[in-house]
C-alpha positions in Angstrom: -15.2 0.0 33.4 -13.1 -2.9 32.2 -14.7 -6.3 32.0 -13.2 -9.1 34.2 -14.4 -12.2 32.3 -14.9 -13.3 28.7 -16.3 -16.8 28.5 -13.9 -18.9 30.5 -11.1 -16.4 30.2 -10.0 -14.2 33.1 -9.2 -10.7 31.8 -5.9 -9.4 33.2 -5.7 -6.0 31.5 -6.3 -4.0 28.4 -3.6 -4.1 25.6 -5.1 -1.5 23.3 -7.8 -0.8 20.7 -8.2 -3.1 17.7 -9.9 -2.5 14.4 -13.3 -3.5 15.8 -13.0 -3.5 19.6 -10.8 -3.7 22.6 -7.8 -6.1 22.8 -7.3 -7.7 26.2 -4.6 -9.7 27.9 -6.2 -12.7 29.6 -5.6 -16.1 31.2 -7.0 -19.4 30.2 -7.6 -21.2 33.6 -8.0 -24.6 32.0 -4.3 -24.8 30.9 -3.0 -21.8 32.7 -2.0 -20.0 29.5 -1.8 -16.3 28.8 -3.6 -15.3 25.7 -4.6 -12.1 23.7 -8.3 -11.6 23.2 -9.7 -9.4 20.4 -13.3 -8.4 20.9 -15.8 -7.6 18.2 -19.0 -5.7 19.1 -22.1 -7.4 17.7 -24.4 -4.4 18.4 -26.2 -4.6 15.0 -29.9 -5.0 13.9 -31.2 -8.5 14.5 -31.1 -9.6 10.8 -27.7 -8.2 10.3 -26.4 -9.6 13.6 -27.3 -13.2 12.6 -25.6 -12.9 9.2 -22.6 -11.2 10.6 -22.2 -13.6 13.5 -22.3 -16.5 11.1 -19.6 -15.0 8.9 -17.6 -14.2 12.0 -17.4 -17.9 13.1 -16.8 -19.1 9.5 -13.9 -16.7 9.0 -12.4 -17.3 12.5 -12.5 -21.1 11.9 -10.7 -20.7 8.6 -8.0 -18.5 10.1 -7.8 -21.0 13.0 -6.6 -23.7 10.6 -3.5 -21.8 9.7 -0.4 -23.1 11.5 2.7 -21.3 10.4 5.7 -19.7 12.2 4.9 -16.3 10.6 1.2 -16.3 11.4 -0.3 -15.6 14.9 -2.0 -18.8 16.2 -5.7 -18.6 17.0 -6.8 -20.8 19.9 -10.5 -20.3 20.3 -13.6 -18.2 19.4 -16.6 -17.5 21.5 -19.3 -15.0 22.4 -20.2 -13.3 25.7 -23.4 -11.2 25.6 -23.1 -8.8 22.7 -19.4 -9.3 22.3 -17.8 -12.0 20.1 -14.1 -12.7 20.8 -11.1 -14.5 19.4 -8.5 -15.9 21.8 -5.0 -16.0 20.2 -1.4 -16.3 20.9 0.0 -13.6 23.2 3.1 -12.1 21.6 5.8 -10.3 23.5 6.9 -7.8 20.9 5.9 -4.6 19.1 3.8 -3.6 16.1 5.9 -2.9 13.0 4.2 0.4 12.7 5.5 1.6 16.1 9.0 0.4 15.2 8.9 2.3 11.9 7.6 5.5 13.5 10.3 5.5 16.2 13.3 4.1 14.3 13.0 5.9 11.0 14.6 4.0 8.1 15.8 0.5 9.1 18.8 -1.1 7.4 17.9 -2.5 4.0 18.9 -6.1 4.8 16.6 -6.0 7.9 13.7 -4.5 5.8 14.1 -7.3 3.3 14.2 -10.0 6.0 11.0 -8.7 7.7 9.1 -8.4 4.4 10.3 -11.9 3.2 8.9 -13.4 6.4 5.6 -11.7 5.9 5.6 -13.0 2.3 6.2 -16.5 3.5 3.3 -16.4 5.9 1.0 -15.0 3.2 2.1 -17.7 0.8 1.1 -20.4 3.3 -2.3 -18.8 3.9 -2.9 -18.4 0.2 -2.3 -22.1 -0.3 -5.5 -22.5 1.9 -7.3 -19.9 -0.2 -7.3 -17.4 2.6 -6.6 -13.8 1.5 -5.7 -11.4 4.3 -7.1 -8.2 2.6 -5.5 -5.7 5.0 -1.7 -6.2 4.9 -0.1 -3.2 6.6 2.5 -2.4 9.3 0.0 -2.3 12.2 -1.0 -5.9 11.4 2.6 -7.1 11.6 4.2 -8.0 15.0 8.0 -8.2 15.4 9.0 -10.4 18.4 12.4 -11.5 19.7 15.3 -12.0 17.3 13.5 -10.2 14.6 10.9 -13.0 14.1 7.7 -11.7 12.4 4.1 -12.7 12.9 1.1 -11.6 10.8 -2.1 -10.8 12.8 -5.8 -10.4 12.0 -6.3 -13.1 9.4 -10.0 -13.5 8.8 -10.7 -10.5 10.9 -9.9 -8.3 7.9 -12.8 -9.7 5.9 -15.1 -9.4 8.9 -14.2 -5.8 9.4 -14.9 -5.1 5.7 -18.3 -6.8 6.0 -19.2 -4.9 9.2 -18.3 -1.5 7.8 -19.9 -2.1 4.4 -23.1 -3.2 6.1 -23.3 -0.2 8.4 -22.1 2.6 6.1 -21.9 1.3 2.6 -18.4 2.6 2.2 -15.2 1.0 1.1 -13.2 -0.1 4.1 -9.5 -0.6 4.3 -6.3 1.3 4.8 -6.4 3.3 1.6 -2.6 3.7 1.4 -2.2 -0.1 1.2 -5.2 -1.0 -1.0 -4.6 -2.7 -4.4 -6.0 -1.2 -7.6 -8.6 -4.0 -7.8 -9.7 -3.2 -4.2 -10.0 0.5 -5.1 -12.2 -0.5 -8.1 -14.4 -2.7 -6.0 -13.5 -5.8 -8.0 -13.1 -9.3 -6.6 -9.6 -10.0 -5.3 -7.2 -12.9 -4.8 -3.8 -13.5 -3.3 -2.2 -11.0 -5.7 -4.0 -8.2 -3.9 -2.1 -9.1 -0.7 1.1 -9.0 -2.7 0.4 -5.5 -3.9 -0.3 -4.3 -0.3 2.9 -5.9 0.9 4.8 -4.1 -2.0 3.4 -0.8 -0.6 4.6 -1.7 2.8 8.1 -2.7 1.5 8.3 0.7 -0.4 7.4 2.6 2.7 9.9 0.8 4.8 12.7 1.4 2.3 12.0 5.1 1.7 10.1 6.4 4.7 7.1 7.4 2.7 4.1 5.7 1.1 4.2 5.2 -2.7 0.6 6.5 -3.1 -0.4 9.5 -0.9 -2.9 12.3 -0.8 -4.9 14.6 1.4 -7.9 12.3 1.4 -9.1 8.9 0.4 -10.1 9.9 -3.2 -6.6 11.4 -3.8 -4.9 8.2 -2.6 -7.3 6.1 -4.7 -6.5 8.2 -7.8 -2.8 7.7 -7.3 -3.1 4.0 -6.7 -4.9 3.6 -10.0 -2.8 6.1 -12.0 0.6 7.1 -10.5 3.9 5.3 -10.8 6.1 5.9 -7.8 9.8 6.9 -8.0 12.3 3.9 -7.7 13.1 3.4 -4.0 16.8 4.1 -4.5 15.9 7.6 -5.8 14.9 8.3 -2.2 17.3 6.0 -0.4 20.7 5.5 -2.0 21.3 2.4 0.2 18.7 0.4 -1.8 20.3 -1.8 -4.4 19.1 -1.8 -8.0 17.7 -5.3 -7.8 15.2 -4.1 -5.1 13.9 -1.5 -7.5 12.8 -4.3 -9.9 11.3 -6.4 -7.0 9.2 -3.4 -5.8 8.1 -2.5 -9.4 6.9 -6.1 -9.9 5.0 -6.2 -6.6 3.4 -2.8 -7.4 2.3 -3.6 -11.0 -1.2 -2.2 -11.6 -2.3 -5.3 -13.6 -2.6 -8.5 -11.6 -1.0 -10.5 -14.4 2.1 -8.3 -14.3 2.6 -8.8 -10.6 4.2 -11.7 -8.6 1.7 -14.5 -9.1 2.4 -16.0 -5.7 4.0 -14.7 -2.4 6.5 -17.6 -2.4 8.3 -16.2 -5.4 8.2 -12.7 -3.9 9.8 -14.1 -0.7 12.4 -16.0 -2.7 13.5 -12.8 -4.6 13.7 -10.8 -1.3 15.9 -13.4 0.3 18.2 -13.7 -2.7 18.7 -10.0 -2.7 19.2 -9.9 1.1 21.9 -12.5 0.9 24.0 -10.3 -1.4 24.0 -7.5 1.2 26.4 -7.2 4.2 24.6 -7.7 7.5 24.0 -4.5 9.4 24.1 -6.1 12.8 21.5 -3.7 14.1 18.7 -5.3 16.0 15.1 -4.0 16.2 14.3 -2.3 19.4 11.5 -4.3 21.1 11.2 -2.4 24.4 7.6 -2.0 25.4 5.9 1.3 24.7 2.3 2.7 24.6 0.3 1.5 21.6 -0.3 4.5 19.4 -2.0 5.3 16.1 -0.3 5.6 12.7 2.1 8.6 12.9 3.9 10.2 10.0 7.3 8.7 9.3 10.3 11.0 9.3 11.0 12.7 6.0 13.1 10.5 3.7 15.5 13.4 3.2 16.2 13.6 7.0 16.5 9.8 7.4 18.6 8.9 4.4 20.8 11.9 3.9 20.4 14.9 1.6 19.3 13.9 -1.9 21.0 15.3 -5.0 19.2 17.8 -7.3 18.4 15.1 -9.9 16.9 12.8 -7.3 14.8 15.6 -5.8 13.5 16.5 -9.2 12.6 12.9 -10.0 10.8 12.6 -6.7 8.8 15.8 -7.2 7.9 14.8 -10.8 6.6 11.4 -9.8 4.7 12.6 -6.7 3.1 15.6 -8.4 0.2 17.0 -6.5 -3.4 16.5 -7.6 -5.5 19.4 -8.9 -8.8 19.8 -7.2 -10.5 18.8 -10.4 -9.2 15.2 -9.8 -9.4 15.2 -6.0 -12.9 13.7 -5.6 -15.0 10.6 -5.9 -16.4 11.8 -9.2 -12.9 12.1 -10.6 -12.2 8.5 -9.5 -15.4 7.5 -11.5 -14.2 9.5 -14.5 -10.9 7.8 -14.4 -12.6 4.4 -14.1 -14.7 5.2 -17.2 -11.6 6.1 -19.2 -9.5 3.1 -18.1 -11.8 0.2 -17.0 -14.5 -2.0 -18.4 -18.2 -1.2 -18.2 -18.7 -3.9 -15.5 -15.9 -2.5 -13.4 -17.4 1.0 -13.6 -20.7 -0.3 -12.5 -19.1 -2.0 -9.5 -17.2 1.1 -8.5 -20.4 3.2 -8.9 -22.2 1.0 -6.4 -19.3 1.0 -4.0 -18.9 4.8 -4.0 -22.7 5.3 -4.3 -22.5 7.9 -7.1 -23.9 7.7 -10.7 -21.9 6.9 -13.8 -20.2 10.0 -15.3 -21.7 11.6 -18.4 -19.9 11.3 -21.8 -19.2 15.1 -21.7 -17.5 14.9 -18.3 -15.5 11.9 -19.4 -14.3 13.7 -22.6 -13.4 16.8 -20.5 -11.4 14.6 -18.1 -9.6 13.0 -21.0 -8.6 16.4 -22.4 -7.4 17.6 -19.0 -5.3 14.5 -18.5 -3.6 15.1 -21.9 -2.7 18.8 -21.3 0.8 19.7 -20.5 1.8 20.3 -16.8 1.7 24.1 -17.4 -2.0 24.0 -18.1 -3.4 21.2 -16.0 -1.9 20.0 -12.7 -2.5 16.3 -12.4 -0.6 13.0 -11.6 1.5 12.2 -14.7 0.1 9.4 -16.8 2.6 7.1 -18.4 3.0 7.8 -22.1 4.1 5.2 -24.8 7.8 5.4 -25.5 8.9 6.6 -28.9 11.0 4.3 -30.9 14.3 5.4 -32.4 12.7 5.5 -35.8 9.9 7.9 -34.5 12.4 10.1 -32.9 14.5 10.4 -36.1 11.5 10.9 -38.4 9.8 13.5 -36.1 12.3 16.1 -35.0 11.0 18.4 -32.3 10.0 22.0 -32.9 12.9 23.1 -30.7 15.3 21.2 -32.9 13.9 22.9 -36.1 14.2 26.3 -34.4 17.8 25.7 -33.5 18.7 24.7 -37.1 17.2 27.9 -38.5 19.1 30.1 -36.0 22.4 28.4 -37.2 21.6 29.2 -40.9 20.9 32.9 -40.1 24.2 33.2 -38.2 26.1 31.6 -41.1 24.5 34.0 -43.6 25.3 37.1 -41.5 29.0 35.9 -41.1 29.3 35.5 -44.9 27.8 39.0 -45.6 30.3 40.5 -43.1 33.2 38.9 -44.9 32.0 40.1 -48.4 31.5 43.7 -47.1 35.0 43.6 -45.5 36.7 42.6 -48.8 34.6 44.9 -51.1 35.1 48.1 -49.0 
């Protein structure tokens, strides 16, 4: 049965299910204003409830200080019985996730404009030391004239605390998590930039840069795989966007954009070089749904050439079952991270540190050719021109020997012809 009152707010109807509770449309009778109310269930043990409720108000107050055109405005927080709630700006628009699911690939100029607006909103929040932690299409609203609003600031951290308290598991949308989130390390604004880079890639190509059958497979790819350039999957993407995406998705935080303002500036500069598509985002109301699979990039962007298809399949190679597990993620961490990082990930995943024998075995498997071990390709150091010249390949030596044999046979044939 739907509730009719939350604090002083009169509930008008249900809008959908949020990350931690029901989202309602309500009216504030004091100023006759329609608001959206997100509810959060506080049904925890008493000691956890007090700590969680304290963090809830702290995070909500911090998010409530944000006043930016690209961030949804929070009006009020409160509690009614066992339900805490946040009253915020009611938006007439649609989630970006629903638009992507129904529209397929949007025009590139429109994608760049949407993501630039998100980057501007994030830049403002980061100036106040507030990191969103869960940037993804379902937390972005598109309203009239293509204006964009980021939702769920502050709530993302609360969701993480709630789930971690109750289950001890890593929370988040695995496809959009940064490498440092996967490793359980402390994060800053550059983690939001990585997540926004993942969203940008998905909007440009119709598929996530890091994918897998389960959370562990996605985590492995996030730490280890380098996705194909966007224009290998969508020929409408200009070369400059490839570089922007690569910088946003850099594994190391120092190699990424250091602030979202620079990210937004590059996106706008690139967008200004493109002709305007003139196509508007469809904002007609529809039922709120879960995350559905986007149309295949081949169907959305036209048939790819053989070289593009080969590049795509090489980059998004499937994971062997040997790597598709939490233990494999730990082995990877042991091979690539510091001891402190491995300890943090061990606590997060609740599994012990891998033995030296299993680490060595994983290292050998990772170095095997594709014919003997199926795994995500690991980037190898590039050979210099000098190395290439000094170390000819076995195939090259074999080819030279064949040429010599052919020459000898021809000469023998000529000698025999003249003698006899």
